[in-house]
N, C-alpha and C positions, 0 to 999 in steps of 0.2 A: 482345475482348468483342463487337464487332459481328458477327464470324463466329458466335459462339455464339447470338446473337439470331436471325441468319438461319437457322441450323440448327433452332432451336426452331420458328420460324414455318413453315419449309418442310416439316418433318416432319408437321405437321398438315394441310397442303394436299395432300400426295401420297397419304395412306392412303385416304381416302374421298372424293376429289374435292372437297376443301375443307370437308367436313363436320366435320372435326376441328380446324378453326382455333380454335375456342373452347378446345379442350384445350391448345393451345400457349399461349394467352393465360393460361389458368389456371396453367400451368407458370411463366410469366414472373411472374405475381402471387405465386406461392408463393416464388419466388426473391427477390422484392422484400421480402416479409414476413420471410423468413429474414435478409436483409441488415439490415433495420430492427431485428429482434430482437437480432442480434449487436451492432449499434451501441449499443442500450440497455444490454445486458449489459456491454459494454466500458466505457461511461460510468459505470455503477454501480460496477464494480470499481475504476475510477480514483478515484472519489470516496471509496470506502472506504479505499483505500491512502493518499490524501491526508489523510483524517481521522486515521488511525493515526499518520502522520508528525507531524501537528500536535500530537496528544496526547503523543507522545514528546518533542517540543521543549518543550512547556509543562511537562512533568514534570521538566525539567532543573533540578537544584539543586546547590549546593556539596556535594562529597563523592561525586558520581556519577563512575563511570569512563566515559570516552568515547574513541571512536576516530573521527577525522575522515576526510573523504573523501580527504585527502592521506596517510592512513596514520599520522598522529601520534596516539599513545596517551597518556593522562594522566588526571588527576583535576581535576574542575571546582572552582575556587577561588571564583569570583565570577560571578554572573549579573546582567546589566543588561537589564531588561525594556524600558527606554526606547529603547536602541540596538539591541535584539534581538541582543546579543552575550554572550559568556562568556569568562572567563579560564581557561586550561588550564595546569596545572602538570605539567611533564615532567621526567624525569631522576631521579637519586637523590642522597642526601646525599654519597656518595662521588664521583660524577662531576659533581655540581653541578646545581642545579635551574634550570629556565627557566620563564618565564611568558609565554604567548602568548595574544593576544586574537583570538578567532574570531567570525565571524557564526554564529548558531544554525543556519543552513541548512547549515553545513559538517559537521554531525554525521552520521556514517555508522552507528555502533553505540553503544548506551549501555545501562547497567543501570538507568536511571531507571524504566522501565516495570516491570521485574522487581521492583524494590524497592517500587514503588507497589502491586503486586498481592500481595506477600507477606502483609501483614496479613489480607487477605481469606481466604487459604487457611488461615492459622492459626486464624482465627475459625471456619471451617467444621469444622476438626479438633476444636476445643474443643466446638462444638455437638454433634458426633457422639459425643464422649466423654461429654457430659452425658446424651444420649439413651440411651446404653448403660447408664449408671449408674442410670437410673430404671428 
């Protein structure tokens, strides 16, 4: 990084006998502005991702299908908001069912958000059908 800074400052000094030194400082300022803009964008994207994750965890209810970060798949049987945990049912009647308690942060994938959004799409379809009927 230090070599890049030297190259930028030297390039301005050699072209017009030092008259272009402000040009090199403008280049450095542009790079700093781009760096700050990238950091702001990155922070915004991280907050958005965190918000989506929190919405997914809050939408978790009994009956949702879940895959944990450990790869265990099952159906949520019970959700405990106080402990921030849930009980997952795995297995089948034939092989035997197991119940495992997980922290909500262990959720990797779930259909909770998809189920939450389904009524909205159905309402939109019904509204469009009513508009066409009129």
